[in-house]
C-alpha angles and dihedrals in degrees: 000000000000132000093276088063092063135070132208107224120210138164138234110186104323097327122101121222133178142206128196110267088226089063093047120089104174145333117231139174117267115278132186112293115216112217115241112214115229092008119148113275091252092063117083093189136275138295131203107236116178091332095312123112105227126187115235113223121214101225091180092059093046091055097040094246124153109280117245131186111250114251139193090259091060121097134219120224107208105208140151141229124199088270107038151350114267137184121220122201113230131177089223140342108229112179152324112252136183114259104221127182090230094062099036125091115193114237093238089061089058102040127345115245093013101175123227094000121098097181150322130254113216113212132172090254099045146293133310118204112218114217122223097217093187090064096042095097120045118229089255091052091047092050093046090049091049091053094047095046091049090058095043 
């Protein structure tokens, strides 16, 4: 098995979500987020991580969840898309699990054109929604972020 066969499981409220381990670089404690003027709504701001300025994505807003102020107990998942590094705010990172074909249901089998979700893992104790990090930012959001980060 390689990294693409594993998922990093995290929570927002009481719901579990997952990202491919191959897209995940590190999990760190919450740090101060610097607001980024004129950034897309989905971007909370930026953090300095090992000398790199990384946009922080508001996963709650993307999924229409109740907004919460970030706290010291939150965690940042440092990950990457094909275009850029990103940080996702999570209440907690729980585990790394194997992504097996037997337990995964493709998103299109649940609801056609389900945005931002690539599938669901069915476990005895509930469901885990698997994020499609490559589709998390729209092209317009990506372009706006590029312009803002170039001038920062």
